[in-house]
C-alpha positions in Angstrom: 37.2 -34.6 18.9 40.0 -34.1 21.9 40.7 -30.4 20.9 37.0 -29.7 20.9 36.3 -31.1 24.1 39.3 -29.2 25.3 37.4 -25.7 23.6 34.1 -26.9 25.2 35.0 -27.4 28.5 36.7 -23.9 28.7 33.4 -21.9 29.0 32.1 -24.2 31.5 35.0 -23.9 33.7 34.4 -19.8 33.4 31.1 -20.5 35.1 32.1 -23.5 37.7 35.3 -24.7 39.7 34.1 -28.3 39.9 32.5 -29.7 36.5 31.2 -33.3 36.2 31.9 -35.7 33.1 29.7 -38.7 32.8 31.2 -40.7 29.6 27.8 -42.5 28.9 29.1 -44.4 25.8 32.3 -45.2 27.4 33.6 -44.2 24.0 36.1 -40.9 25.2 38.5 -42.6 27.8 41.3 -41.8 25.8 40.2 -38.3 25.0 39.8 -38.2 28.7 43.4 -39.1 29.2 45.1 -36.8 26.6 43.4 -34.0 28.3 45.8 -31.2 29.1 44.1 -28.5 30.8 46.1 -25.9 33.0 45.5 -25.4 36.5 42.9 -27.8 36.2 42.9 -31.0 38.2 41.5 -34.5 36.4 40.0 -36.8 39.0 38.4 -40.1 37.8 35.5 -41.0 39.8 35.6 -45.0 40.7 33.9 -46.1 44.0 36.3 -43.2 45.4 33.4 -40.6 45.9 33.5 -40.3 49.2 37.6 -39.7 49.0 37.0 -37.1 46.6 34.4 -35.2 48.3 36.6 -34.5 51.0 39.5 -33.4 48.9 37.3 -31.0 46.6 35.6 -29.4 49.2 37.6 -29.6 52.2 41.2 -30.3 51.5 41.6 -28.0 48.1 38.3 -25.7 48.3 39.8 -23.2 45.5 41.6 -25.4 43.3 39.1 -26.3 39.9 38.5 -30.2 39.3 37.3 -32.3 36.2 35.7 -35.2 37.6 35.4 -38.0 34.9 33.4 -41.3 35.2 33.4 -43.9 33.0 29.7 -44.9 32.1 26.1 -43.4 33.1 25.8 -41.1 35.8 24.4 -43.2 38.9 21.0 -42.7 40.1 20.1 -40.0 42.4 19.8 -42.4 45.5 23.2 -43.8 45.0 24.9 -40.7 44.0 27.4 -39.6 47.0 28.3 -36.7 45.1 24.6 -35.3 44.0 24.6 -32.1 46.3 27.9 -31.0 44.6 26.8 -32.2 41.3 23.6 -30.0 41.6 25.9 -26.9 43.0 28.3 -26.9 40.3 28.3 -28.1 36.5 28.2 -30.8 34.2 29.9 -31.3 31.0 28.2 -33.6 28.3 29.4 -34.6 25.0 26.4 -35.2 23.2 25.6 -33.2 20.2 23.1 -30.8 22.2 25.6 -31.0 25.2 28.7 -29.4 23.1 26.2 -26.6 21.8 25.2 -26.3 25.3 28.9 -26.0 26.4 29.6 -23.9 23.5 27.1 -21.1 24.1 27.8 -21.2 28.0 24.0 -22.7 28.9 23.5 -25.0 31.4 21.7 -28.4 31.4 18.1 -26.8 31.8 18.2 -25.9 28.3 18.7 -29.2 27.0 15.1 -29.0 25.7 15.5 -26.0 23.9 18.6 -27.3 22.2 16.5 -30.6 21.2 13.3 -29.0 20.0 15.4 -26.2 17.6 18.1 -28.3 16.5 18.2 -26.7 13.0 18.5 -23.6 14.4 21.7 -24.8 16.3 23.1 -27.0 13.0 24.4 -23.5 12.0 27.7 -22.1 13.4 27.0 -18.5 12.1 23.6 -18.7 13.9 25.1 -20.3 17.2 27.5 -17.7 16.7 24.9 -14.8 16.7 23.2 -16.1 19.6 26.3 -16.1 21.6 27.1 -12.6 21.7 23.7 -11.3 22.9 23.0 -14.3 25.7 22.8 -13.5 29.4 23.7 -15.3 32.4 20.1 -14.8 33.6 18.2 -16.1 30.5 15.4 -17.9 31.0 14.4 -20.6 28.3 11.7 -18.0 27.0 14.6 -15.3 26.9 16.5 -17.6 24.9 14.2 -18.6 22.2 13.3 -14.8 21.8 17.0 -14.3 21.1 16.7 -17.2 18.8 13.8 -15.5 17.2 15.8 -12.4 16.6 18.9 -14.2 15.0 16.3 -15.5 12.5 15.2 -12.3 11.9 17.9 -10.4 11.7 17.1 -8.1 14.8 17.5 -6.9 18.2 16.3 -9.2 20.9 12.7 -7.4 21.6 9.6 -8.8 20.3 8.5 -5.5 18.8 11.7 -5.6 16.5 11.6 -9.0 15.6 8.0 -8.0 14.6 9.0 -5.2 12.5 11.9 -7.0 10.7 9.0 -9.6 9.6 6.8 -6.7 8.3 9.4 -5.1 6.3 9.9 -8.6 4.6 6.6 -9.3 4.3 6.1 -5.8 2.3 8.6 -6.9 0.0 6.8 -10.2 -0.6 9.5 -12.1 0.6 9.4 -14.7 3.7 13.1 -15.8 3.7 13.4 -14.9 7.9 10.0 -16.5 8.6 10.6 -19.3 6.8 13.6 -20.2 9.0 11.6 -19.2 11.8 9.6 -21.9 10.9 12.3 -24.5 9.8 14.1 -24.2 13.2 10.3 -24.6 15.3 10.2 -21.3 16.7 6.8 -20.2 15.0 4.7 -21.6 17.6 6.8 -20.3 19.9 6.5 -16.7 17.7 2.8 -16.9 18.1 2.4 -17.4 22.0 5.0 -14.2 22.0 2.2 -12.1 20.2 -0.6 -13.8 21.9 0.8 -12.6 25.3 2.0 -9.2 24.1 -0.5 -8.2 22.0 -3.6 -10.6 22.1 -3.3 -12.1 18.8 -4.6 -15.4 18.2 -5.8 -17.1 15.1 -6.9 -20.3 13.7 -4.5 -19.9 10.7 -1.8 -17.7 11.8 0.5 -16.0 9.7 2.3 -12.7 9.4 -0.1 -11.3 6.7 -3.1 -12.3 9.3 -1.2 -10.7 11.9 -0.8 -7.7 9.8 -4.5 -7.3 8.9 -5.4 -7.8 12.8 -3.3 -5.1 13.7 -4.6 -2.4 11.4 -7.9 -3.1 12.0 -7.8 -3.3 16.0 -6.0 -0.2 15.8 -8.6 2.1 13.7 -11.3 0.5 16.1 -9.5 1.4 19.2 -9.1 4.7 17.9 -12.6 5.1 17.0 -13.4 3.8 20.2 -15.1 0.3 18.9 -14.2 -3.3 20.1 -10.9 -4.5 18.8 -9.3 -8.3 18.9 -6.0 -6.9 19.7 -4.9 -5.1 22.9 -3.6 -1.5 23.5 0.2 -2.7 23.3 -0.6 -2.9 19.6 -1.7 0.6 19.1 1.6 1.6 20.8 3.5 -0.9 18.4 1.9 0.7 15.4 2.6 4.2 16.2 6.3 3.4 17.2 6.7 1.1 13.7 4.9 3.8 11.8 7.4 6.6 12.9 10.5 4.8 12.6 12.3 6.0 9.7 13.8 2.6 9.0 10.4 0.7 8.4 8.6 3.7 6.7 8.6 2.1 3.5 6.9 -1.5 5.0 4.3 0.4 7.1 3.2 2.5 3.9 3.0 -0.8 1.6 1.2 -2.7 4.2 -1.0 0.2 5.2 -2.2 0.5 1.8 -2.8 -3.3 1.1 -4.8 -3.5 4.5 -6.9 -0.5 3.6 -8.0 -2.1 0.4 -8.9 -5.7 2.4 -10.2 -3.8 4.9 -12.5 -1.5 2.6 -11.6 1.2 4.7 -12.3 3.8 1.9 -16.2 2.6 2.3 -16.0 2.5 5.8 -14.8 6.2 6.1 -17.4 7.6 3.6 -19.8 7.1 7.2 -17.4 8.8 9.6 -17.3 12.4 10.2 -14.0 13.9 10.2 -13.8 14.8 14.1 -13.5 11.2 14.8 -11.0 10.6 12.5 -8.6 13.6 14.2 -5.9 11.5 15.9 -6.1 8.5 13.2 -3.0 8.2 10.8 -2.8 4.6 10.1 -4.4 4.8 6.6 -3.6 7.4 4.1 -7.2 7.2 3.3 -7.9 9.1 6.1 -6.1 12.2 5.2 -7.6 12.3 2.1 -11.3 11.9 3.6 -10.5 14.9 5.7 -9.0 17.1 3.2 -12.0 16.6 0.9 -14.1 17.4 3.7 -12.2 19.9 5.2 -12.5 21.6 1.6 -16.3 21.2 1.4 -16.8 22.8 5.0 -14.8 25.8 4.2 -16.5 26.3 1.1 -19.8 26.0 2.7 -19.0 28.0 5.7 -19.9 24.9 8.1 -17.0 24.5 10.2 -15.6 27.1 12.7 -12.2 28.4 12.8 -11.0 27.2 15.7 -12.2 23.1 14.8 -10.2 23.7 11.4 -7.2 25.2 13.2 -7.4 22.5 15.7 -8.1 19.6 13.1 -4.9 20.6 10.9 -3.1 20.9 14.0 -3.9 17.7 14.8 -2.6 16.5 11.3 0.4 17.8 11.4 1.7 15.4 14.0 0.5 12.5 12.0 2.3 10.1 9.5 0.8 11.5 6.1 1.2 15.3 6.9 4.3 16.0 4.8 2.9 14.4 2.0 -0.1 16.2 2.0 1.0 19.8 3.8 0.8 22.1 0.8 -3.2 20.8 0.7 -3.7 21.5 4.2 -1.7 25.0 4.0 -4.0 25.7 1.2 -7.0 24.9 2.9 -6.0 26.7 6.1 -4.6 29.9 3.7 -7.9 29.6 2.0 -10.2 29.6 5.2 -8.1 32.8 6.7 -8.3 34.4 3.4 -12.5 34.0 3.0 -12.8 35.1 6.9 -10.5 37.8 6.9 -12.2 39.4 3.5 -15.5 38.7 5.4 -14.8 41.0 8.0 -13.0 43.9 5.6 -15.2 46.9 5.1 -13.5 48.4 2.0 -14.2 52.5 1.5 -11.6 54.9 1.2 -12.2 58.3 2.3 -8.7 59.9 1.2 -5.5 59.0 -0.3 -3.9 58.8 2.8 -6.8 56.9 4.4 -6.4 54.4 1.2 -2.8 54.0 1.8 -3.1 53.6 5.6 -5.7 51.0 5.3 -3.8 49.0 2.6 -0.6 49.1 4.4 -2.3 48.3 8.3 -4.6 45.5 7.2 -5.7 45.0 3.5 -2.4 43.7 2.2 -3.0 40.7 4.2 -5.7 39.7 1.9 -3.3 39.7 -1.1 -0.7 37.9 1.1 -3.1 35.1 2.4 -4.1 34.8 -1.6 -0.8 34.5 -2.8 0.1 31.8 -0.1 -3.5 29.7 -1.3 -2.2 29.8 -4.6 1.5 28.8 -4.1 0.5 25.9 -1.9 -2.4 24.8 -4.4 -0.1 24.8 -7.3 2.6 23.1 -5.2 0.5 20.3 -3.8 -0.3 19.1 -7.6 -3.6 18.4 -6.5 -5.6 20.8 -8.1 -8.7 19.2 -8.6 -9.4 18.4 -5.1 -9.4 22.0 -4.4 -11.2 23.0 -7.5 -14.4 24.3 -5.5 -12.3 26.2 -2.9 -10.1 27.8 -5.7 -13.1 29.0 -7.8 -14.5 30.7 -4.6 -11.4 32.5 -3.6 -10.6 33.4 -7.1 -14.2 34.8 -7.3 -14.2 36.3 -4.0 -10.3 38.0 -4.9 -10.9 39.2 -8.2 -14.7 40.5 -7.5 -15.0 41.4 -3.9 -11.5 42.5 -3.0 -9.1 43.4 -5.8 -11.4 45.3 -8.1 -13.7 46.7 -5.3 -10.4 48.2 -3.3 -9.1 49.5 -6.5 -12.1 50.8 -7.6 -12.4 52.8 -4.7 -8.8 54.0 -5.3 -9.3 55.0 -8.5 -11.8 57.8 -6.8 -8.8 59.3 -5.0 -6.4 58.6 -8.1 -8.8 60.3 -10.4 -8.6 63.3 -8.3 -4.9 63.7 -7.7 -3.3 66.4 -9.4 0.5 65.9 -7.4 1.5 62.1 -7.2 3.4 61.1 -4.1 2.3 64.1 -2.0 1.2 61.7 0.8 1.8 60.8 4.3 4.1 58.1 3.3 7.7 58.1 1.4 7.6 58.8 -2.3 10.2 56.6 -4.0 11.9 59.6 -5.6 12.8 60.6 -2.0 14.4 57.4 -1.2 17.7 58.1 -1.5 17.4 61.1 0.7 15.6 59.9 3.4 16.7 56.5 3.7 20.4 56.5 2.3 22.1 59.9 2.8 21.9 59.5 6.8 23.9 56.7 6.9 26.6 58.5 4.3 26.6 61.6 6.5 27.5 59.6 9.4 30.4 58.0 7.9 28.5 55.0 8.1 29.1 52.5 4.8 25.3 51.2 4.0 24.1 48.5 1.6 20.7 48.4 -0.5 19.1 45.4 -2.0 16.7 46.2 -4.6 14.0 43.4 -5.6 12.3 43.9 -8.8 8.8 43.7 -8.1 8.6 43.2 -4.5 5.1 44.4 -3.5 4.4 45.2 0.1 3.2 42.2 1.3 5.9 39.9 0.0 8.0 42.9 2.0 6.0 42.0 5.3 6.7 38.3 4.8 10.2 39.1 4.3 10.6 41.3 7.3 9.1 38.2 9.6 11.3 36.1 8.2 14.3 38.2 8.8 13.4 38.9 12.4 12.9 35.1 13.2 16.8 34.8 12.3 18.6 35.2 15.6 20.3 38.5 16.4 18.3 40.0 13.2 16.0 42.9 13.9 14.5 44.5 11.1 11.8 47.4 10.8 9.2 48.0 7.7 7.4 51.0 6.2 5.9 51.5 3.1 6.8 54.0 0.1 4.9 55.0 -2.9 6.2 54.1 -6.4 6.5 56.6 -9.3 4.3 56.5 -12.0 4.0 54.8 -14.5 5.0 51.8 -11.8 7.4 49.8 -14.0 11.0 48.7 -14.1 13.2 51.4 -15.7 11.3 54.4 -13.8 11.4 52.5 -10.3 15.1 51.8 -10.4 16.0 55.5 -11.8 14.2 56.7 -8.7 15.9 54.8 -6.0 18.8 56.3 -7.2 20.4 59.7 -5.9 18.5 62.4 -8.5 17.2 66.0 -8.8 15.6 65.5 -12.4 14.0 62.3 -13.6 13.0 62.4 -17.3 11.9 60.1 -20.4 14.1 59.5 -23.5 12.1 60.7 -26.4 12.8 57.4 -28.4 11.0 54.4 -28.2 13.2 52.6 -25.6 11.8 54.0 -22.5 15.0 54.7 -21.5 15.0 57.0 -18.0 17.5 59.6 -17.4 18.4 60.6 -14.1 20.1 64.3 -13.9 20.8 63.4 -17.6 22.3 60.3 -17.6 21.1 57.0 -18.8 19.6 54.6 -15.4 19.9 51.3 -17.3 21.9 48.9 -16.5 24.6 48.2 -13.4 27.3 50.4 -14.8 25.4 53.2 -15.7 23.7 52.6 -12.1 27.5 52.6 -10.5 28.2 55.4 -12.2 25.1 57.7 -10.7 26.2 56.1 -7.3 29.6 57.3 -7.8 29.2 61.0 -8.8 26.8 61.4 -5.8 29.3 59.6 -3.1 32.7 60.8 -4.6 33.5 57.6 -6.3 33.2 54.9 -3.6 29.8 53.3 -4.6 29.2 50.2 -7.0 25.7 48.7 -8.1 25.8 44.9 -9.0 23.9 42.0 -9.5 22.9 39.6 -6.9 24.5 37.0 -8.9 27.4 38.1 -9.1 27.8 38.8 -5.3 26.5 35.4 -4.0 29.5 34.1 -6.5 32.0 36.1 -4.5 34.1 34.0 -1.7 34.4 35.5 1.8 37.6 37.5 0.9 35.8 39.0 -2.1 33.1 40.2 0.1 35.0 41.8 2.7 37.2 43.8 0.2 33.9 44.7 -1.3 32.8 45.9 1.9 36.1 47.4 3.0 36.2 49.4 -0.4 32.9 50.6 -0.7 30.3 53.1 1.2 27.8 52.5 -0.8 26.5 49.2 -2.6 23.6 48.5 -4.5 22.7 44.9 -5.0 20.1 44.1 -7.6 17.9 41.0 -7.3 15.3 40.1 -10.2 13.6 36.8 -10.1 9.8 37.9 -9.4 9.7 40.2 -12.4 11.7 38.2 -14.4 9.0 35.1 -14.1 5.9 37.1 -14.1 7.0 39.2 -17.0 6.9 36.5 -19.7 3.9 34.9 -20.9 5.1 31.5 -20.6 6.1 31.6 -17.3 3.7 34.0 -15.5 1.7 31.5 -13.9 4.5 30.9 -11.7 5.3 34.1 -10.0 4.5 33.1 -6.6 6.9 30.3 -6.9 9.3 32.6 -7.8 8.2 34.8 -4.9 9.0 31.9 -2.5 12.6 31.7 -4.3 13.3 35.1 -3.5 12.3 35.3 -0.1 15.0 32.2 0.6 17.5 34.2 -1.8 17.1 37.3 -0.1 18.0 35.8 3.1 20.9 34.5 1.9 21.9 37.4 0.4 21.6 38.9 3.8 23.5 37.0 5.7 26.1 37.0 3.3 26.6 40.5 3.4 26.4 40.4 7.5 29.3 38.1 7.2 30.8 40.3 5.2 30.9 43.0 8.4 28.3 44.9 6.6 26.0 46.2 9.4 23.4 48.7 8.2 21.1 47.1 5.2 18.4 48.1 3.0 15.9 46.3 1.6 13.4 47.7 -1.0 11.8 47.6 -4.6 11.0 49.2 -7.7 7.3 48.3 -8.2 4.8 46.1 -7.1 2.4 44.0 -9.3 -1.1 42.6 -9.8 -1.7 39.0 -10.3 -4.9 36.9 -10.6 -4.5 33.1 -11.4 -7.4 32.8 -13.0 -8.1 33.3 -16.9 -9.0 36.7 -17.2 -12.7 37.8 -18.7 -13.1 40.6 -21.5 -14.1 42.8 -18.6 -10.9 42.6 -17.2 -9.7 44.6 -20.5 -10.1 48.2 -21.4 -12.7 47.9 -24.4 -10.7 50.8 -26.2 -8.4 50.1 -29.2 -4.9 51.5 -29.1 -3.3 49.7 -31.9 -4.0 53.1 -33.8 -2.4 55.3 -30.9 0.9 56.8 -31.6 2.9 56.0 -28.4 6.7 56.0 -27.4 5.6 52.9 -25.4 2.8 50.8 -24.9 2.3 48.2 -22.3 -0.6 46.4 -20.5 -0.9 49.0 -17.8 0.4 52.6 -19.0 0.9 54.4 -22.5 4.0 56.7 -22.9 3.8 59.3 -25.5 3.0 63.3 -26.3 -0.2 64.4 -27.4 -2.1 61.3 -26.3 -5.9 60.9 -27.1 -8.1 61.1 -23.8 -10.2 58.0 -23.1 -12.9 58.1 -20.3 -11.5 54.3 -19.2 -7.7 55.9 -18.9 -6.4 58.4 -15.9 -4.0 61.0 -17.4 -1.2 62.2 -16.1 1.5 65.0 -17.3 4.8 64.4 -16.1 4.6 66.9 -13.4 1.5 65.6 -12.1 3.4 62.0 -11.7 6.2 63.6 -9.9 8.9 63.7 -12.8 10.7 66.4 -14.9 9.8 66.6 -18.8 6.8 66.8 -21.1 5.9 63.3 -21.3 2.6 61.9 -20.8 1.5 59.3 -18.8 -2.1 57.1 -19.2 -3.0 54.6 -17.0 -6.1 52.2 -17.4 -8.6 52.7 -14.3 -8.6 50.5 -11.4 -7.2 46.7 -12.7 -8.1 46.8 -16.3 -5.5 45.8 -19.1 -4.5 47.1 -22.2 -4.6 44.6 -24.7 -1.4 43.7 -26.3 -0.6 41.4 -28.7 1.8 38.5 -27.3 1.8 39.4 -23.9 0.6 38.0 -20.5 -2.0 39.2 -19.1 -2.4 37.8 -15.8 0.9 39.4 -13.9 0.8 43.0 -14.5 2.3 46.2 -13.2 2.7 50.0 -14.4 -0.3 51.1 -13.0 -1.6 52.9 -10.2 -3.5 50.1 -8.1 -2.6 49.8 -4.8 -1.2 46.5 -5.1 1.5 48.0 -7.7 2.6 51.3 -6.1 2.9 50.3 -2.4 6.5 48.7 -1.8 8.4 48.2 1.4 11.5 49.6 2.7 13.1 47.3 5.3 15.8 48.2 7.7 18.0 45.3 9.3 19.8 45.6 12.0 22.4 43.0 13.3 22.3 42.3 16.9 25.4 41.1 19.3 23.9 38.8 21.8 20.9 36.4 20.7 17.5 37.3 20.6 15.7 34.4 19.7 13.5 32.2 22.4 11.2 29.4 22.4 7.7 29.6 24.0 7.2 27.6 27.1 5.2 24.6 27.8 3.1 23.7 30.9 1.6 20.4 31.8 -2.2 21.0 33.2 -3.1 18.1 35.5 -6.3 18.9 35.9 -8.4 17.7 38.8 -6.5 14.5 39.6 -3.3 12.8 39.4 -4.3 9.4 38.9 -4.5 7.1 35.9 -7.2 4.9 36.2 -8.0 4.0 32.8 -5.9 2.4 30.1 -6.1 5.7 28.2 -5.0 8.7 30.0 -5.9 12.4 28.3 -3.5 15.3 29.5 -3.7 18.8 28.4 -0.9 20.9 27.5 -0.5 24.6 27.6 1.5 26.8 25.7 2.5 29.8 28.0 2.8 32.7 25.2 2.0 32.9 21.2 4.8 32.4 18.9 6.1 35.6 17.5 9.0 36.3 15.3 11.5 36.2 18.1 9.3 33.8 20.4 9.6 30.6 18.1 7.7 27.3 18.2 9.0 24.5 20.2 9.3 20.7 19.3 8.8 18.1 22.3 8.6 14.4 22.8 5.7 13.1 25.4 5.2 9.4 27.0 4.8 8.3 30.3 7.6 6.6 32.4 8.2 4.3 35.1 10.5 4.9 38.1 12.9 2.8 35.9 12.6 4.9 33.0 10.5 2.4 31.1 8.1 3.8 28.6 4.6 2.4 29.5 2.8 4.4 27.1 2.9 5.2 23.5 5.2 8.6 22.6 4.0 11.5 21.1 5.9 14.2 19.4 4.0 17.4 19.8 4.6 20.8 18.1 4.0 24.0 19.9 3.4 26.7 17.3 0.4 28.5 18.3 0.4 32.0 17.3 -3.5 33.1 18.8 -3.4 35.8 21.6 -6.1 33.6 23.0 -5.2 31.4 25.8 -7.6 28.9 25.1 -6.9 28.7 21.8 -2.8 27.5 22.5 -4.0 24.1 24.5 -3.1 20.8 22.9 -5.0 17.8 24.4 -3.2 14.2 23.8 -4.3 11.0 24.6 -2.2 8.4 25.8 -2.2 4.7 25.3 -1.1 2.8 28.3 0.9 -0.5 27.7 0.2 -3.9 29.5 3.4 -3.2 31.3 1.9 -0.4 33.1 -0.6 -3.0 34.6 2.3 -4.1 36.8 2.7 -0.5 38.0 -0.7 -0.2 40.3 -0.8 2.0 43.5 3.0 3.1 41.6 4.5 6.4 40.4 4.5 7.0 36.9 5.8 10.5 35.4 4.7 12.1 32.3 7.6 13.3 30.8 8.2 16.0 28.1 11.6 16.0 26.2 13.4 18.2 23.9 15.8 17.2 21.2 19.3 18.6 21.6 20.1 20.3 18.3 22.0 18.2 15.7 21.9 15.3 18.2 19.9 12.2 18.7 19.9 13.3 22.4 16.8 14.1 24.6 16.9 16.2 27.3 14.0 16.6 29.9 12.1 19.6 29.5 9.4 19.2 32.1 7.5 16.5 34.0 4.6 15.6 36.0 4.0 12.8 38.6 0.6 10.6 38.5 -0.3 7.5 40.3 -1.7 4.5 39.0 -4.8 3.5 40.3 -6.9 0.9 38.5 -9.5 -1.3 40.3 -9.9 -4.7 39.1 -13.1 -4.0 37.3 -11.1 -2.4 34.9 -10.2 -5.3 33.7 -13.7 -6.5 32.5 -15.7 -5.6 29.2 -19.0 -5.4 31.1 
């Protein structure tokens, strides 16, 4: 006992020079007498109070004293040392006093200890509480910290509540049961009433959760709610916490069922739901209605873009991102096609219109199909998919190629156009580097049609210190791999072998396979050249890559994922997934080569392709039976042979007319028709003369020495007033320039703060990524909800602050701010 008393006295003397000890039960004199406290004078009070008072205050004002009295403390009127006792400390030896002394709490906290004795019975809880106590804590502050210990959280009511909600989400209540056992539950409900306005005849965590979701839903719809705006701020913070996301999702779903949110949403217009993300059902409702509105053409482009932009900063967006992206690309596809007039005056006119404008329709179609499939929610988009498939196949793909076929039918010399012919690629694009003694790398991606090259061009330019230029090129005919790859090599004569292998000879040499292509390249550049597969390049380490660059003047790198996927019947439906993988792979290849000191890079392709995602109809196939034709090679989009029978549904070319040497004849189904070929796929095809098959990209890549990437600017439009007069405050942010490849999006966090840097509103994560040239379409309006803390700042300045996260850290620095004054009338507190 003596040791325990000595330990208990230590924290008391850290606070006080003079400590009184009343041994009320007269049972601790021996412990007092045995006490040995260094630098502390023990004095017994026994009718010597006046003398002791003079000594401790006058004679030895700096010395520490333990004043012991055997028995009860005298009444205040009879206590000569009352003023000293009130000014200094008292040491008590009952259990509650021992705990108070252990925690360094004053006698004014006796009621707290007595009311919650169960809490203090556990040494672990006392130890946890002691770590977070502060010298200026009030009784309520101490009880809040006791709640925090029970809930294993930080000593803030919102953190405590978050942990209790997480426990409730997994159907446990250990933390809450402990709070009840420690008789802290009434205090918890009191705090929730003060903080969030929560009252209930049967208070409980589940009851609070239901009120929380319902009130926030009602508030966001502009309807009356039981809880106050601080509850809305709490919910927004809670759902955005990585640590508590699972709990939020579980409880959100449970409350959606209890509150019959699905039924309520049926009567709502999605315009009223734009900012609400507390229930997953809201996103489902918005997606369902957006699909219908896009199909029915009852929503403007601006409203659709605004809705999707707002959902992008919502909680459930990542889960439904592909659906939103599909809707957006689908709507843009429909709008672009409606604005497109398809007519072709000449072959040059058709190529110009396609490479400047029409290719975007193919690109949007591809992106729509890609996101639709990746969403895994094909049924939701069925009406939109049906519309897009019909428009793409009938109003665009067939129409544009029927028009183009008129020019092809008149063509007597393929390749005589204003754009580079594929056979001249080496001479036009590669030779100039070699003549100037510059090393050059050529990356050839099988089946990368022009619209894919355009997206790759944009992605390259988005990389820091990378620039690129894109130009179109016309493939040789037929537009298939063996001939396309041969045409990209240095050549004087290109001919077909007379066997059934479709082998293409370049200047008499076989051109299939990297070894044969290496020999052709080496003959053209005196040996310092190489052809290789992309997989082999990517397996090289840094030293091997630099040796590759050092030892060769010219390297051709072959990448094959699009064609390898699309050419197989069982995988042709995944061709657009292969396109996405290819774009990512090509960026990695480019970066690897640049890291190995390559400065001159070209990216191109052997041919393009046609792809339709729907099952083809009989009308998509040429009616003629080709099974009996004696051809050296039969494909879905061409025939190779000699003395081929004429067919009105086919365009025939001699080798010379097709721009190659030899006496081979080529027949190609007109427009986008396919030949029936047993065992092969039909949705992904190439080999013909459609614009999608014969127009391919040539991308020249440059590496810069200095950074050339910047971010868009963002301004706060303060409007006509600098005063905040209500509990909700709307602000418009303006993105100063459109997003481009080199001027990139900016992500910011926005909130309203007091002078003391305390957040007094909800916080918003904002993405400024508008690409429109129209300034009005680069505005973003955000509504802030003020907390109760803002009520204490009436007639005081607050700051709307935009903050930007430092890359690779959790630190936010101020980007921009605006000053406001809170000026709220007392009448704003009334509901009438």
